All heavy atoms as a GROMACS GRO file, in nm:
protein
  567
    1MET      N    1   0.284  -0.283   1.543
    1MET     CA    2   0.162  -0.252   1.474
    1MET      C    3   0.182  -0.255   1.324
    1MET      O    4   0.098  -0.304   1.250
    1MET     CB    5   0.111  -0.115   1.518
    1MET     CG    6  -0.019  -0.077   1.450
    1MET     SD    7  -0.084   0.072   1.522
    1MET     CE    8  -0.132   0.156   1.375
    2ALA      N    9   0.295  -0.204   1.277
    2ALA     CA   10   0.321  -0.202   1.133
    2ALA      C   11   0.334  -0.343   1.077
    2ALA      O   12   0.293  -0.369   0.964
    2ALA     CB   13   0.446  -0.120   1.105
    3ALA      N   14   0.389  -0.434   1.157
    3ALA     CA   15   0.402  -0.572   1.110
    3ALA      C   16   0.265  -0.636   1.093
    3ALA      O   17   0.242  -0.712   0.999
    3ALA     CB   18   0.487  -0.653   1.208
    4ASN      N   19   0.173  -0.604   1.184
    4ASN     CA   20   0.037  -0.657   1.174
    4ASN      C   21  -0.034  -0.600   1.050
    4ASN      O   22  -0.105  -0.672   0.981
    4ASN     CB   23  -0.042  -0.624   1.301
    4ASN     CG   24  -0.173  -0.699   1.306
    4ASN    OD1   25  -0.187  -0.806   1.248
    4ASN    ND2   26  -0.268  -0.642   1.377
    5ILE      N   27  -0.013  -0.473   1.023
    5ILE     CA   28  -0.073  -0.411   0.904
    5ILE      C   29  -0.016  -0.476   0.778
    5ILE      O   30  -0.089  -0.502   0.682
    5ILE     CB   31  -0.051  -0.258   0.904
    5ILE    CG1   32  -0.135  -0.194   1.014
    5ILE    CG2   33  -0.088  -0.198   0.770
    5ILE    CD1   34  -0.113  -0.045   1.030
    6ASP      N   35   0.114  -0.504   0.778
    6ASP     CA   36   0.176  -0.570   0.663
    6ASP      C   37   0.112  -0.707   0.638
    6ASP      O   38   0.086  -0.745   0.524
    6ASP     CB   39   0.327  -0.588   0.684
    6ASP     CG   40   0.403  -0.457   0.672
    6ASP    OD1   41   0.352  -0.364   0.605
    6ASP    OD2   42   0.512  -0.448   0.729
    7LYS      N   43   0.086  -0.781   0.746
    7LYS     CA   44   0.022  -0.912   0.733
    7LYS      C   45  -0.121  -0.899   0.682
    7LYS      O   46  -0.165  -0.979   0.600
    7LYS     CB   47   0.024  -0.985   0.868
    7LYS     CG   48   0.161  -1.030   0.911
    7LYS     CD   49   0.156  -1.096   1.046
    7LYS     CE   50   0.294  -1.132   1.096
    7LYS     NZ   51   0.289  -1.191   1.230
    8GLN      N   52  -0.192  -0.797   0.730
    8GLN     CA   53  -0.329  -0.775   0.684
    8GLN      C   54  -0.331  -0.738   0.535
    8GLN      O   55  -0.415  -0.787   0.459
    8GLN     CB   56  -0.396  -0.665   0.765
    8GLN     CG   57  -0.426  -0.704   0.907
    8GLN     CD   58  -0.481  -0.588   0.988
    8GLN    OE1   59  -0.474  -0.473   0.946
    8GLN    NE2   60  -0.534  -0.618   1.106
    9ILE      N   61  -0.238  -0.654   0.494
    9ILE     CA   62  -0.228  -0.615   0.353
    9ILE      C   63  -0.198  -0.736   0.267
    9ILE      O   64  -0.260  -0.757   0.162
    9ILE     CB   65  -0.123  -0.504   0.334
    9ILE    CG1   66  -0.173  -0.372   0.393
    9ILE    CG2   67  -0.088  -0.486   0.186
    9ILE    CD1   68  -0.070  -0.261   0.396
   10ALA      N   69  -0.104  -0.819   0.311
   10ALA     CA   70  -0.068  -0.939   0.234
   10ALA      C   71  -0.186  -1.035   0.223
   10ALA      O   72  -0.212  -1.089   0.115
   10ALA     CB   73   0.051  -1.008   0.299
   11ALA      N   74  -0.259  -1.055   0.332
   11ALA     CA   75  -0.374  -1.147   0.330
   11ALA      C   76  -0.482  -1.093   0.237
   11ALA      O   77  -0.542  -1.169   0.160
   11ALA     CB   78  -0.429  -1.165   0.471
   12LEU      N   79  -0.506  -0.964   0.241
   12LEU     CA   80  -0.608  -0.904   0.156
   12LEU      C   81  -0.567  -0.909   0.009
   12LEU      O   82  -0.648  -0.942  -0.078
   12LEU     CB   83  -0.635  -0.760   0.199
   12LEU     CG   84  -0.748  -0.686   0.131
   12LEU    CD1   85  -0.878  -0.764   0.138
   12LEU    CD2   86  -0.766  -0.548   0.192
   13GLU      N   87  -0.441  -0.880  -0.020
   13GLU     CA   88  -0.394  -0.887  -0.159
   13GLU      C   89  -0.402  -1.030  -0.213
   13GLU      O   90  -0.438  -1.050  -0.329
   13GLU     CB   91  -0.252  -0.833  -0.170
   13GLU     CG   92  -0.244  -0.682  -0.158
   13GLU     CD   93  -0.102  -0.629  -0.159
   13GLU    OE1   94  -0.007  -0.706  -0.128
   13GLU    OE2   95  -0.085  -0.510  -0.191
   14ASN      N   96  -0.369  -1.129  -0.130
   14ASN     CA   97  -0.377  -1.269  -0.174
   14ASN      C   98  -0.522  -1.308  -0.205
   14ASN      O   99  -0.549  -1.376  -0.304
   14ASN     CB  100  -0.319  -1.363  -0.068
   14ASN     CG  101  -0.169  -1.355  -0.061
   14ASN    OD1  102  -0.103  -1.315  -0.156
   14ASN    ND2  103  -0.113  -1.390   0.053
   15ALA      N  104  -0.614  -1.265  -0.120
   15ALA     CA  105  -0.755  -1.296  -0.143
   15ALA      C  106  -0.805  -1.227  -0.269
   15ALA      O  107  -0.879  -1.286  -0.348
   15ALA     CB  108  -0.839  -1.253  -0.023
   16MET      N  109  -0.764  -1.103  -0.291
   16MET     CA  110  -0.805  -1.030  -0.411
   16MET      C  111  -0.751  -1.096  -0.536
   16MET      O  112  -0.820  -1.106  -0.638
   16MET     CB  113  -0.760  -0.884  -0.402
   16MET     CG  114  -0.834  -0.804  -0.297
   16MET     SD  115  -0.765  -0.640  -0.272
   16MET     CE  116  -0.823  -0.557  -0.420
   17ALA      N  117  -0.628  -1.144  -0.529
   17ALA     CA  118  -0.566  -1.209  -0.645
   17ALA      C  119  -0.635  -1.341  -0.677
   17ALA      O  120  -0.644  -1.380  -0.794
   17ALA     CB  121  -0.418  -1.232  -0.619
   18SER      N  122  -0.686  -1.409  -0.576
   18SER     CA  123  -0.751  -1.537  -0.599
   18SER      C  124  -0.899  -1.522  -0.632
   18SER      O  125  -0.965  -1.619  -0.670
   18SER     CB  126  -0.734  -1.628  -0.477
   18SER     OG  127  -0.810  -1.577  -0.369
   19GLY      N  128  -0.954  -1.402  -0.613
   19GLY     CA  129  -1.094  -1.379  -0.643
   19GLY      C  130  -1.188  -1.411  -0.529
   19GLY      O  131  -1.309  -1.410  -0.546
   20ALA      N  132  -1.134  -1.438  -0.413
   20ALA     CA  133  -1.217  -1.471  -0.297
   20ALA      C  134  -1.265  -1.344  -0.227
   20ALA      O  135  -1.194  -1.243  -0.226
   20ALA     CB  136  -1.138  -1.556  -0.198
   21LEU      N  137  -1.383  -1.348  -0.171
   21LEU     CA  138  -1.435  -1.236  -0.096
   21LEU      C  139  -1.417  -1.255   0.055
   21LEU      O  140  -1.449  -1.167   0.133
   21LEU     CB  141  -1.584  -1.214  -0.126
   21LEU     CG  142  -1.617  -1.168  -0.268
   21LEU    CD1  143  -1.768  -1.158  -0.287
   21LEU    CD2  144  -1.551  -1.035  -0.298
   22ARG      N  145  -1.364  -1.369   0.095
   22ARG     CA  146  -1.341  -1.399   0.235
   22ARG      C  147  -1.191  -1.397   0.263
   22ARG      O  148  -1.112  -1.458   0.193
   22ARG     CB  149  -1.398  -1.535   0.270
   22ARG     CG  150  -1.369  -1.577   0.412
   22ARG     CD  151  -1.436  -1.705   0.444
   22ARG     NE  152  -1.567  -1.664   0.498
   22ARG     CZ  153  -1.662  -1.747   0.530
   22ARG    NH1  154  -1.647  -1.875   0.512
   22ARG    NH2  155  -1.775  -1.704   0.580
   23VAL      N  156  -1.155  -1.325   0.368
   23VAL     CA  157  -1.014  -1.311   0.406
   23VAL      C  158  -0.997  -1.361   0.548
   23VAL      O  159  -1.071  -1.322   0.637
   23VAL     CB  160  -0.968  -1.162   0.398
   23VAL    CG1  161  -0.824  -1.148   0.442
   23VAL    CG2  162  -0.988  -1.108   0.259
   24GLU      N  163  -0.898  -1.446   0.567
   24GLU     CA  164  -0.863  -1.489   0.702
   24GLU      C  165  -0.745  -1.405   0.746
   24GLU      O  166  -0.636  -1.417   0.693
   24GLU     CB  167  -0.830  -1.637   0.703
   24GLU     CG  168  -0.951  -1.724   0.676
   24GLU     CD  169  -0.924  -1.870   0.700
   24GLU    OE1  170  -0.833  -1.903   0.777
   24GLU    OE2  171  -0.998  -1.951   0.641
   25ALA      N  172  -0.771  -1.318   0.842
   25ALA     CA  173  -0.669  -1.226   0.891
   25ALA      C  174  -0.567  -1.302   0.976
   25ALA      O  175  -0.595  -1.411   1.026
   25ALA     CB  176  -0.735  -1.116   0.973
   26PRO      N  177  -0.449  -1.244   0.993
   26PRO     CA  178  -0.344  -1.313   1.070
   26PRO      C  179  -0.380  -1.337   1.216
   26PRO      O  180  -0.324  -1.424   1.280
   26PRO     CB  181  -0.223  -1.220   1.057
   26PRO     CG  182  -0.271  -1.095   0.998
   26PRO     CD  183  -0.403  -1.120   0.936
   27ASP      N  184  -0.473  -1.260   1.270
   27ASP     CA  185  -0.511  -1.280   1.410
   27ASP      C  186  -0.629  -1.376   1.423
   27ASP      O  187  -0.702  -1.373   1.520
   27ASP     CB  188  -0.545  -1.145   1.475
   27ASP     CG  189  -0.658  -1.072   1.403
   27ASP    OD1  190  -0.703  -1.121   1.298
   27ASP    OD2  191  -0.699  -0.966   1.453
   28ALA      N  192  -0.648  -1.463   1.322
   28ALA     CA  193  -0.750  -1.568   1.319
   28ALA      C  194  -0.892  -1.516   1.301
   28ALA      O  195  -0.987  -1.589   1.318
   28ALA     CB  196  -0.741  -1.657   1.442
   29ALA      N  197  -0.907  -1.390   1.266
   29ALA     CA  198  -1.040  -1.336   1.236
   29ALA      C  199  -1.070  -1.362   1.089
   29ALA      O  200  -0.981  -1.365   1.005
   29ALA     CB  201  -1.044  -1.187   1.264
   30THR      N  202  -1.196  -1.382   1.058
   30THR     CA  203  -1.238  -1.402   0.920
   30THR      C  204  -1.329  -1.287   0.879
   30THR      O  205  -1.425  -1.256   0.950
   30THR     CB  206  -1.313  -1.535   0.905
   30THR    OG1  207  -1.226  -1.641   0.946
   30THR    CG2  208  -1.353  -1.558   0.761
   31ILE      N  209  -1.296  -1.225   0.769
   31ILE     CA  210  -1.372  -1.111   0.719
   31ILE      C  211  -1.428  -1.148   0.583
   31ILE      O  212  -1.355  -1.196   0.496
   31ILE     CB  213  -1.282  -0.987   0.707
   31ILE    CG1  214  -1.216  -0.955   0.841
   31ILE    CG2  215  -1.363  -0.867   0.657
   31ILE    CD1  216  -1.101  -0.860   0.832
   32THR      N  217  -1.558  -1.125   0.565
   32THR     CA  218  -1.621  -1.149   0.436
   32THR      C  219  -1.665  -1.015   0.379
   32THR      O  220  -1.742  -0.943   0.442
   32THR     CB  221  -1.742  -1.242   0.449
   32THR    OG1  222  -1.698  -1.364   0.511
   32THR    CG2  223  -1.802  -1.273   0.314
   33TYR      N  224  -1.614  -0.983   0.262
   33TYR     CA  225  -1.648  -0.857   0.196
   33TYR      C  226  -1.766  -0.879   0.102
   33TYR      O  227  -1.788  -0.988   0.052
   33TYR     CB  228  -1.527  -0.804   0.119
   33TYR     CG  229  -1.414  -0.762   0.210
   33TYR    CD1  230  -1.310  -0.849   0.239
   33TYR    CD2  231  -1.413  -0.636   0.267
   33TYR    CE1  232  -1.207  -0.811   0.323
   33TYR    CE2  233  -1.310  -0.597   0.351
   33TYR     CZ  234  -1.208  -0.684   0.379
   33TYR     OH  235  -1.106  -0.648   0.462
   34ARG      N  236  -1.840  -0.773   0.076
   34ARG     CA  237  -1.956  -0.781  -0.012
   34ARG      C  238  -1.918  -0.772  -0.159
   34ARG      O  239  -1.988  -0.825  -0.245
   34ARG     CB  240  -2.056  -0.672   0.022
   34ARG     CG  241  -2.126  -0.697   0.155
   34ARG     CD  242  -2.214  -0.583   0.189
   34ARG     NE  243  -2.129  -0.482   0.254
   34ARG     CZ  244  -2.169  -0.366   0.298
   34ARG    NH1  245  -2.294  -0.331   0.283
   34ARG    NH2  246  -2.088  -0.283   0.357
   35SER      N  247  -1.809  -0.701  -0.189
   35SER     CA  248  -1.770  -0.683  -0.328
   35SER      C  249  -1.620  -0.658  -0.338
   35SER      O  250  -1.552  -0.629  -0.239
   35SER     CB  251  -1.844  -0.565  -0.390
   35SER     OG  252  -1.804  -0.444  -0.328
   36TYR      N  253  -1.571  -0.669  -0.461
   36TYR     CA  254  -1.430  -0.642  -0.487
   36TYR      C  255  -1.398  -0.496  -0.460
   36TYR      O  256  -1.291  -0.463  -0.410
   36TYR     CB  257  -1.398  -0.678  -0.632
   36TYR     CG  258  -1.251  -0.666  -0.667
   36TYR    CD1  259  -1.161  -0.765  -0.630
   36TYR    CD2  260  -1.204  -0.557  -0.736
   36TYR    CE1  261  -1.027  -0.755  -0.661
   36TYR    CE2  262  -1.070  -0.546  -0.768
   36TYR     CZ  263  -0.983  -0.644  -0.729
   36TYR     OH  264  -0.849  -0.633  -0.760
   37ASP      N  265  -1.493  -0.406  -0.489
   37ASP     CA  266  -1.474  -0.264  -0.465
   37ASP      C  267  -1.454  -0.236  -0.317
   37ASP      O  268  -1.372  -0.154  -0.278
   37ASP     CB  269  -1.592  -0.185  -0.521
   37ASP     CG  270  -1.567  -0.036  -0.519
   37ASP    OD1  271  -1.458   0.005  -0.566
   37ASP    OD2  272  -1.654   0.039  -0.472
   38GLU      N  273  -1.530  -0.305  -0.234
   38GLU     CA  274  -1.515  -0.289  -0.089
   38GLU      C  275  -1.376  -0.337  -0.045
   38GLU      O  276  -1.315  -0.278   0.044
   38GLU     CB  277  -1.625  -0.367  -0.017
   38GLU     CG  278  -1.629  -0.340   0.132
   38GLU     CD  279  -1.743  -0.411   0.200
   38GLU    OE1  280  -1.795  -0.511   0.146
   38GLU    OE2  281  -1.779  -0.369   0.312
   39MET      N  282  -1.327  -0.442  -0.108
   39MET     CA  283  -1.192  -0.491  -0.075
   39MET      C  284  -1.087  -0.388  -0.115
   39MET      O  285  -0.991  -0.366  -0.042
   39MET     CB  286  -1.166  -0.624  -0.147
   39MET     CG  287  -1.252  -0.737  -0.097
   39MET     SD  288  -1.229  -0.888  -0.192
   39MET     CE  289  -1.087  -0.956  -0.110
   40ARG      N  290  -1.106  -0.324  -0.231
   40ARG     CA  291  -1.012  -0.221  -0.276
   40ARG      C  292  -1.011  -0.103  -0.179
   40ARG      O  293  -0.905  -0.048  -0.149
   40ARG     CB  294  -1.049  -0.172  -0.416
   40ARG     CG  295  -1.004  -0.264  -0.525
   40ARG     CD  296  -1.011  -0.202  -0.663
   40ARG     NE  297  -1.070  -0.070  -0.664
   40ARG     CZ  298  -1.158  -0.027  -0.751
   40ARG    NH1  299  -1.200  -0.105  -0.847
   40ARG    NH2  300  -1.206   0.096  -0.746
   41GLN      N  301  -1.126  -0.066  -0.128
   41GLN     CA  302  -1.134   0.043  -0.031
   41GLN      C  303  -1.063   0.006   0.099
   41GLN      O  304  -0.992   0.087   0.159
   41GLN     CB  305  -1.279   0.080  -0.003
   41GLN     CG  306  -1.347   0.149  -0.120
   41GLN     CD  307  -1.495   0.171  -0.095
   41GLN    OE1  308  -1.551   0.121   0.002
   41GLN    NE2  309  -1.558   0.244  -0.185
   42ALA      N  310  -1.080  -0.118   0.142
   42ALA     CA  311  -1.014  -0.164   0.264
   42ALA      C  312  -0.862  -0.167   0.245
   42ALA      O  313  -0.787  -0.128   0.334
   42ALA     CB  314  -1.064  -0.303   0.303
   43LEU      N  315  -0.818  -0.210   0.128
   43LEU     CA  316  -0.675  -0.214   0.099
   43LEU      C  317  -0.618  -0.072   0.098
   43LEU      O  318  -0.511  -0.048   0.154
   43LEU     CB  319  -0.649  -0.283  -0.036
   43LEU     CG  320  -0.504  -0.294  -0.078
   43LEU    CD1  321  -0.424  -0.376   0.022
   43LEU    CD2  322  -0.494  -0.356  -0.217
   44SER      N  323  -0.689   0.020   0.037
   44SER     CA  324  -0.645   0.159   0.035
   44SER      C  325  -0.635   0.216   0.176
   44SER      O  326  -0.540   0.287   0.209
   44SER     CB  327  -0.741   0.242  -0.050
   44SER     OG  328  -0.705   0.377  -0.048
   45ASP      N  329  -0.731   0.183   0.260
   45ASP     CA  330  -0.730   0.228   0.399
   45ASP      C  331  -0.610   0.171   0.474
   45ASP      O  332  -0.541   0.243   0.547
   45ASP     CB  333  -0.860   0.188   0.469
   45ASP     CG  334  -0.863   0.232   0.614
   45ASP    OD1  335  -0.851   0.353   0.638
   45ASP    OD2  336  -0.876   0.144   0.702
   46LEU      N  337  -0.584   0.042   0.456
   46LEU     CA  338  -0.470  -0.020   0.524
   46LEU      C  339  -0.338   0.040   0.477
   46LEU      O  340  -0.248   0.065   0.557
   46LEU     CB  341  -0.469  -0.171   0.498
   46LEU     CG  342  -0.573  -0.253   0.575
   46LEU    CD1  343  -0.575  -0.396   0.524
   46LEU    CD2  344  -0.543  -0.249   0.724
   47GLN      N  345  -0.326   0.065   0.348
   47GLN     CA  346  -0.203   0.125   0.296
   47GLN      C  347  -0.185   0.267   0.349
   47GLN      O  348  -0.073   0.309   0.379
   47GLN     CB  349  -0.204   0.123   0.143
   47GLN     CG  350  -0.188  -0.016   0.087
   47GLN     CD  351  -0.212  -0.024  -0.062
   47GLN    OE1  352  -0.277   0.061  -0.121
   47GLN    NE2  353  -0.159  -0.129  -0.124
   48GLY      N  354  -0.295   0.342   0.363
   48GLY     CA  355  -0.288   0.476   0.421
   48GLY      C  356  -0.245   0.472   0.567
   48GLY      O  357  -0.165   0.554   0.612
   49ARG      N  358  -0.299   0.375   0.641
   49ARG     CA  359  -0.260   0.361   0.781
   49ARG      C  360  -0.112   0.325   0.794
   49ARG      O  361  -0.042   0.374   0.882
   49ARG     CB  362  -0.343   0.252   0.848
   49ARG     CG  363  -0.484   0.291   0.874
   49ARG     CD  364  -0.556   0.179   0.945
   49ARG     NE  365  -0.698   0.206   0.954
   49ARG     CZ  366  -0.780   0.132   1.025
   49ARG    NH1  367  -0.736   0.027   1.090
   49ARG    NH2  368  -0.908   0.162   1.029
   50LYS      N  369  -0.065   0.238   0.704
   50LYS     CA  370   0.076   0.198   0.708
   50LYS      C  371   0.165   0.318   0.677
   50LYS      O  372   0.267   0.341   0.744
   50LYS     CB  373   0.102   0.087   0.609
   50LYS     CG  374   0.246   0.039   0.611
   50LYS     CD  375   0.266  -0.076   0.515
   50LYS     CE  376   0.406  -0.129   0.529
   50LYS     NZ  377   0.501  -0.077   0.439
   51ALA      N  378   0.128   0.398   0.578
   51ALA     CA  379   0.206   0.516   0.542
   51ALA      C  380   0.209   0.616   0.658
   51ALA      O  381   0.314   0.674   0.687
   51ALA     CB  382   0.149   0.580   0.417
   52ALA      N  383   0.096   0.634   0.725
   52ALA     CA  384   0.090   0.725   0.838
   52ALA      C  385   0.175   0.675   0.954
   52ALA      O  386   0.245   0.752   1.019
   52ALA     CB  387  -0.054   0.744   0.883
   53ALA      N  388   0.171   0.544   0.979
   53ALA     CA  389   0.251   0.487   1.088
   53ALA      C  390   0.400   0.498   1.056
   53ALA      O  391   0.481   0.529   1.143
   53ALA     CB  392   0.214   0.341   1.110
   54ASP      N  393   0.437   0.475   0.930
   54ASP     CA  394   0.577   0.488   0.890
   54ASP      C  395   0.625   0.632   0.903
   54ASP      O  396   0.737   0.658   0.948
   54ASP     CB  397   0.598   0.439   0.747
   54ASP     CG  398   0.587   0.288   0.734
   54ASP    OD1  399   0.590   0.218   0.839
   54ASP    OD2  400   0.575   0.239   0.620
   55ALA      N  401   0.541   0.726   0.862
   55ALA     CA  402   0.579   0.868   0.871
   55ALA      C  403   0.591   0.912   1.017
   55ALA      O  404   0.680   0.989   1.052
   55ALA     CB  405   0.477   0.953   0.798
   56ALA      N  406   0.501   0.863   1.102
   56ALA     CA  407   0.505   0.900   1.243
   56ALA      C  408   0.627   0.843   1.314
   56ALA      O  409   0.680   0.904   1.406
   56ALA     CB  410   0.377   0.854   1.312
   57SER      N  411   0.671   0.726   1.271
   57SER     CA  412   0.786   0.664   1.337
   57SER      C  413   0.918   0.707   1.276
   57SER      O  414   1.023   0.660   1.317
   57SER     CB  415   0.774   0.512   1.331
   57SER     OG  416   0.787   0.467   1.197
   58GLY      N  417   0.912   0.796   1.179
   58GLY     CA  418   1.035   0.842   1.117
   58GLY      C  419   1.092   0.742   1.019
   58GLY      O  420   1.212   0.738   0.998
   59GLY      N  421   1.006   0.662   0.962
   59GLY     CA  422   1.050   0.561   0.865
   59GLY      C  423   1.105   0.624   0.739
   59GLY      O  424   1.097   0.744   0.717
   60LEU      N  425   1.162   0.541   0.658
   60LEU     CA  426   1.221   0.587   0.533
   60LEU      C  427   1.111   0.636   0.440
   60LEU      O  428   1.017   0.565   0.409
   60LEU     CB  429   1.298   0.472   0.466
   60LEU     CG  430   1.360   0.503   0.332
   60LEU    CD1  431   1.469   0.608   0.345
   60LEU    CD2  432   1.417   0.377   0.270
   61VAL      N  433   1.124   0.758   0.398
   61VAL     CA  434   1.029   0.816   0.304
   61VAL      C  435   1.102   0.843   0.174
   61VAL      O  436   1.202   0.915   0.172
   61VAL     CB  437   0.970   0.948   0.359
   61VAL    CG1  438   0.876   1.010   0.258
   61VAL    CG2  439   0.900   0.924   0.491
   62ARG      N  440   1.055   0.780   0.069
   62ARG     CA  441   1.120   0.800  -0.059
   62ARG      C  442   1.069   0.928  -0.123
   62ARG      O  443   0.950   0.953  -0.126
   62ARG     CB  444   1.093   0.684  -0.152
   62ARG     CG  445   1.160   0.559  -0.105
   62ARG     CD  446   1.140   0.449  -0.204
   62ARG     NE  447   1.217   0.336  -0.161
   62ARG     CZ  448   1.284   0.258  -0.242
   62ARG    NH1  449   1.282   0.281  -0.370
   62ARG    NH2  450   1.353   0.158  -0.195
   63ARG      N  451   1.162   1.005  -0.172
   63ARG     CA  452   1.126   1.128  -0.240
   63ARG      C  453   1.144   1.108  -0.389
   63ARG      O  454   1.237   1.042  -0.433
   63ARG     CB  455   1.213   1.243  -0.193
   63ARG     CG  456   1.186   1.280  -0.050
   63ARG     CD  457   1.263   1.403  -0.014
   63ARG     NE  458   1.229   1.443   0.121
   63ARG     CZ  459   1.293   1.534   0.188
   63ARG    NH1  460   1.395   1.595   0.133
   63ARG    NH2  461   1.256   1.565   0.309
   64ARG      N  462   1.057   1.168  -0.461
   64ARG     CA  463   1.068   1.161  -0.605
   64ARG      C  464   1.178   1.256  -0.650
   64ARG      O  465   1.182   1.372  -0.611
   64ARG     CB  466   0.935   1.202  -0.667
   64ARG     CG  467   0.932   1.183  -0.814
   64ARG     CD  468   0.794   1.211  -0.864
   64ARG     NE  469   0.788   1.175  -1.004
   64ARG     CZ  470   0.679   1.174  -1.074
   64ARG    NH1  471   0.566   1.207  -1.018
   64ARG    NH2  472   0.681   1.141  -1.199
   65THR      N  473   1.268   1.204  -0.728
   65THR     CA  474   1.377   1.287  -0.776
   65THR      C  475   1.357   1.318  -0.924
   65THR      O  476   1.298   1.241  -0.998
   65THR     CB  477   1.514   1.218  -0.757
   65THR    OG1  478   1.513   1.095  -0.828
   65THR    CG2  479   1.541   1.193  -0.610
   66ARG      N  480   1.409   1.430  -0.963
   66ARG     CA  481   1.402   1.471  -1.102
   66ARG      C  482   1.541   1.508  -1.149
   66ARG      O  483   1.623   1.557  -1.073
   66ARG     CB  484   1.312   1.594  -1.119
   66ARG     CG  485   1.170   1.567  -1.085
   66ARG     CD  486   1.088   1.688  -1.110
   66ARG     NE  487   0.952   1.665  -1.062
   66ARG     CZ  488   0.854   1.749  -1.079
   66ARG    NH1  489   0.874   1.861  -1.144
   66ARG    NH2  490   0.736   1.721  -1.033
   67GLN      N  491   1.562   1.486  -1.274
   67GLN     CA  492   1.689   1.523  -1.333
   67GLN      C  493   1.660   1.615  -1.450
   67GLN      O  494   1.581   1.582  -1.539
   67GLN     CB  495   1.765   1.399  -1.382
   67GLN     CG  496   1.899   1.432  -1.442
   67GLN     CD  497   1.973   1.306  -1.485
   67GLN    OE1  498   1.916   1.200  -1.494
   67GLN    NE2  499   2.099   1.322  -1.513
   68ILE      N  500   1.721   1.730  -1.447
   68ILE     CA  501   1.702   1.827  -1.554
   68ILE      C  502   1.834   1.842  -1.627
   68ILE      O  503   1.937   1.871  -1.566
   68ILE     CB  504   1.656   1.963  -1.500
   68ILE    CG1  505   1.523   1.946  -1.426
   68ILE    CG2  506   1.645   2.065  -1.611
   68ILE    CD1  507   1.476   2.070  -1.355
   69VAL      N  508   1.830   1.821  -1.755
   69VAL     CA  509   1.951   1.832  -1.836
   69VAL      C  510   1.930   1.945  -1.935
   69VAL      O  511   1.831   1.950  -2.007
   69VAL     CB  512   1.978   1.700  -1.913
   69VAL    CG1  513   2.101   1.713  -2.001
   69VAL    CG2  514   1.993   1.585  -1.816
   70THR      N  515   2.024   2.037  -1.935
   70THR     CA  516   2.016   2.146  -2.031
   70THR      C  517   2.135   2.138  -2.125
   70THR      O  518   2.248   2.106  -2.083
   70THR     CB  519   2.015   2.284  -1.962
   70THR    OG1  520   2.134   2.296  -1.882
   70THR    CG2  521   1.895   2.298  -1.872
   71THR      N  522   2.110   2.161  -2.248
   71THR     CA  523   2.218   2.165  -2.347
   71THR      C  524   2.206   2.295  -2.424
   71THR      O  525   2.099   2.353  -2.435
   71THR     CB  526   2.209   2.046  -2.444
   71THR    OG1  527   2.084   2.052  -2.512
   71THR    CG2  528   2.223   1.915  -2.370
   72GLY      N  529   2.314   2.337  -2.474
   72GLY     CA  530   2.312   2.461  -2.551
   72GLY      C  531   2.423   2.462  -2.654
   72GLY      O  532   2.520   2.387  -2.646
   73ARG      N  533   2.405   2.547  -2.751
   73ARG     CA  534   2.509   2.564  -2.853
   73ARG      C  535   2.538   2.712  -2.868
   73ARG      O  536   2.448   2.794  -2.859
   73ARG     CB  537   2.458   2.511  -2.987
   73ARG     CG  538   2.449   2.363  -2.990
   73ARG     CD  539   2.429   2.319  -3.129
   73ARG     NE  540   2.439   2.174  -3.135
   73ARG     CZ  541   2.416   2.104  -3.239
   73ARG    NH1  542   2.381   2.163  -3.351
   73ARG    NH2  543   2.428   1.974  -3.236
   74SER      N  544   2.657   2.733  -2.889
   74SER     CA  545   2.699   2.870  -2.910
   74SER      C  546   2.658   2.913  -3.052
   74SER      O  547   2.657   2.834  -3.144
   74SER     CB  548   2.851   2.882  -2.895
   74SER     OG  549   2.894   3.010  -2.930
   75GLY      N  550   2.626   3.037  -3.067
   75GLY     CA  551   2.589   3.089  -3.198
   75GLY      C  552   2.711   3.119  -3.285
   75GLY      O  553   2.700   3.172  -3.395
   76TRP      N  554   2.828   3.078  -3.241
   76TRP     CA  555   2.950   3.110  -3.314
   76TRP      C  556   2.992   2.999  -3.403
   76TRP      O  557   3.005   2.894  -3.392
   76TRP     CB  558   3.062   3.147  -3.218
   76TRP     CG  559   3.027   3.267  -3.138
   76TRP    CD1  560   2.958   3.272  -3.024
   76TRP    CD2  561   3.057   3.403  -3.171
   76TRP    NE1  562   2.944   3.397  -2.979
   76TRP    CE2  563   3.003   3.481  -3.070
   76TRP    CE3  564   3.122   3.466  -3.275
   76TRP    CZ2  565   3.014   3.618  -3.067
   76TRP    CZ3  566   3.133   3.604  -3.272
   76TRP    CH2  567   3.078   3.678  -3.169
   0.00000   0.00000   0.00000
């Protein structure tokens, strides 16, 4: 399922980059969007589904790391 979502995301991103409102999905379906905003919403939905599927399958989850550096000087 995740591989199919990856293909759908790639097809949608390619169509968005080219300015087309029609997307040919990997399963031979053709989707015509009404606006670029609708395409952005669909892309956001697909990315959310992919993240949920990855989290459910125990996929690699990147954590944001922080580095805190403290320096000090003696008053002597």
